[in-house]
C-alpha positions in Angstrom: 22.9 8.2 -8.4 19.9 6.5 -7.8 19.5 2.7 -7.9 17.5 1.9 -10.6 14.8 -0.9 -10.4 15.3 -4.2 -13.2 14.2 -7.5 -13.7 17.1 -9.3 -12.6 15.3 -10.6 -10.0 12.6 -11.9 -12.4 14.3 -12.7 -14.6 16.3 -15.4 -12.6 13.4 -16.7 -11.2 11.9 -17.3 -15.0 14.8 -18.7 -16.1 14.1 -21.4 -13.2 11.1 -22.1 -14.8 9.0 -19.4 -12.6 6.7 -18.1 -15.1 5.0 -15.6 -14.0 6.4 -13.7 -10.3 4.4 -11.2 -9.1 6.3 -8.5 -6.9 3.6 -7.0 -3.9 4.4 -4.1 -2.6 2.6 -2.1 0.3 1.7 1.6 1.0 0.3 3.1 4.7 2.0 1.1 7.2 2.5 4.1 9.1 0.0 6.3 8.5 -2.6 7.7 11.6 -4.7 7.6 9.7 -6.6 5.5 6.5 -6.3 1.8 4.9 -2.8 0.0 4.4 -3.0 -0.9 0.9 -1.1 -3.6 -1.0 -0.2 -4.0 -4.7 0.5 -7.2 -6.3 2.0 -6.9 -10.2 3.4 -9.5 -12.5 4.7 -7.8 -15.5 4.9 -8.9 -19.0 8.9 -11.1 -20.0 10.6 -9.9 -22.3 10.9 -6.3 -21.8 9.8 -4.8 -24.2 8.1 -2.1 -22.9 9.2 1.4 -23.2 7.7 3.2 -20.1 9.7 0.6 -18.0 12.1 2.9 -17.8 10.4 5.5 -15.4 9.9 2.9 -12.6 10.5 4.2 -9.5 9.6 3.1 -5.9 6.4 5.6 -5.8 8.6 7.3 -2.8 10.6 8.9 -5.9 8.1 10.1 -8.4 6.0 13.1 -7.5 2.2 12.8 -8.4 2.0 12.9 -11.7 4.4 11.2 -12.7 1.9 7.7 -10.4 -0.1 8.8 -11.9 0.6 8.2 -15.7 3.0 5.0 -14.7 -0.7 3.7 -12.7 -2.8 3.7 -16.3 0.4 2.0 -18.3 0.4 -0.8 -15.4 -3.3 -1.4 -15.2 -2.6 -1.7 -18.4 -0.3 -3.5 -19.7 0.8 -5.5 -16.8 -0.4 -8.7 -17.1 -1.4 -8.6 -14.0 -2.3 -6.4 -11.8 -4.2 -6.9 -8.2 -4.8 -4.3 -4.4 -5.9 -5.4 -1.7 -7.3 -3.1 1.3 -7.6 -3.2 5.0 -9.3 -0.7 6.8 -8.0 0.5 9.8 -10.7 -0.9 12.5 -9.0 -4.6 10.8 -6.1 -3.0 12.4 -6.7 -1.3 15.7 -7.9 -5.5 16.1 -5.0 -7.4 14.3 -2.0 -5.5 15.1 -0.4 -3.5 11.2 2.4 -6.3 10.2 -0.4 -8.4 10.5 -2.8 -5.9 8.2 -0.1 -5.6 6.4 0.2 -8.8 5.4 -3.8 -9.5 4.9 -4.2 -6.4 2.6 -0.4 -8.1 0.5 -2.8 -11.6 0.2 -5.4 -10.1 -1.2 -3.4 -8.1 -3.6 -2.6 -11.5 -4.9 -5.6 -12.9 -4.9 -6.8 -10.0 -7.0 -4.3 -10.6 -9.3 -6.4 -12.1 -12.5 -3.8 -15.2 -13.2 -2.1 -16.6 -9.9 1.5 -16.6 -10.5 4.4 -18.8 -9.9 6.4 -17.3 -8.0 6.5 -13.6 -5.1 8.5 -11.2 -4.5 7.7 -9.0 -1.9 9.2 -6.1 -0.3 10.9 -6.6 2.9 8.5 -9.5 4.0 7.4 -13.2 3.0 4.0 -14.7 3.5 3.9 -17.6 6.3 0.2 -18.3 5.2 0.8 -17.7 1.4 1.2 -21.3 -0.6 3.8 -19.3 -2.8 6.6 -20.0 -3.7 8.8 -16.2 -2.4 11.4 -13.9 -1.5 11.9 -11.1 0.5 13.5 -9.0 0.1 15.7 -5.7 1.3 14.7 -2.9 -0.5 12.9 -4.8 -3.3 11.2 -1.3 -3.9 14.4 0.0 -5.4 15.9 -3.3 -6.6 13.0 -4.8 -8.3 11.2 -3.7 -11.2 7.4 -5.5 -10.8 7.5 -4.4 -7.2 8.7 -0.3 -7.6 5.0 -1.1 -10.2 3.2 -3.1 -7.4 4.2 0.1 -5.0 2.8 3.1 -7.8 -0.5 1.2 -7.8 -0.8 0.8 -4.0 0.1 4.5 -3.6 -1.7 6.5 -6.2 -5.2 3.7 -4.8 -4.5 5.0 -1.2 -3.7 8.6 -2.1 -6.8 8.9 -3.9 -9.0 7.1 -1.1 -7.5 9.9 1.0 -8.6 13.1 -1.2 -12.1 11.1 -1.0 -11.6 10.7 2.9 -10.6 14.5 2.7 -15.0 15.5 1.4 -16.3 13.0 3.9 -14.4 14.1 6.9 -13.5 17.3 6.8 -10.8 20.0 8.9 -8.3 16.5 8.7 -6.5 17.9 5.9 -6.5 14.2 4.6 -6.0 15.5 0.4 -2.8 17.4 1.5 -0.9 15.1 4.1 -2.9 11.2 2.9 -3.1 10.4 7.2 0.1 10.4 8.0 1.7 12.2 11.3 2.5 15.8 9.8 1.8 18.4 12.7 -0.7 19.7 10.5 -2.4 16.0 10.9 -1.1 16.3 14.2 -2.8 19.9 15.3 -5.8 18.8 13.6 -6.4 15.2 15.2 -6.6 17.7 18.8 -8.9 19.7 18.5 -11.2 17.7 16.2 -10.6 14.1 18.0 -10.1 11.2 15.4 -11.8 10.5 12.3 -13.9 7.3 12.0 -10.3 6.2 9.6 -8.1 7.0 12.3 -6.4 4.1 13.7 -7.2 4.5 17.4 -4.9 2.4 19.1 -1.4 4.8 16.6 -0.1 6.4 19.8 -0.5 9.9 18.9 -4.2 9.3 18.4 -5.3 7.6 20.9 -2.7 10.3 23.1 -4.8 12.2 21.8 -8.3 10.1 23.0 -7.4 9.7 25.9 -5.9 13.3 27.0 -9.4 13.9 26.2 -11.6 11.1 27.1 -9.7 8.0 27.4 -13.1 6.6 28.5 -14.2 6.3 24.6 -10.7 4.2 23.3 -12.7 1.8 21.3 -12.9 0.5 18.0 -16.8 -0.9 18.5 -17.4 3.5 19.1 -16.4 4.1 15.5 -17.9 2.8 12.3 -17.1 0.3 10.6 -15.9 2.1 7.1 -15.7 1.0 4.1 -12.7 2.1 1.0 -13.7 1.1 -2.2 -11.0 0.9 -4.9 -11.8 4.9 -6.9 
């Protein structure tokens, strides 16, 4: 049986006096196109909501279950925040820094200030809030798993909208990840304004077609509003 995320870390921290514990996670770090998106969630305590037992790491849920849980989390969490960093920034600062920037944005958008952060894998060196990086946190911690769900649903919606704006790449299906279909479309059409130009498959395609075009400033800036 797969491990079910629970509130052990959150309850431990609350017992130490950290009343508001926020789980933080990101999605889209390995994609070739689109933004990196982070979520931050503070769950109510005591944990009495029946849907908690349905929560998993977003990658372990199908589309319909993620959508249902997204609505429940946004409605019933004590606080939820979402951060979105576009590909232009990813190209300029690198994906790890962009990931942490998205996480910082998500935390800053929480309507309630958390007392402690539990984050999947990483820590945020420039964030003054006490924190803990937890390897595999999206599979272990309920609030991190919830953060992964709101980040995943938000990013999927963005990529589905992007499919309408930039048809032909299949963004609605592969969500910008490096599938065979995506690579084939990229080679035929060249990069769109939402491709990450310095990710190897994209860069290699550009260099093979037109080496002088590898300039981020030549690509239109693209905003990703919350859907």
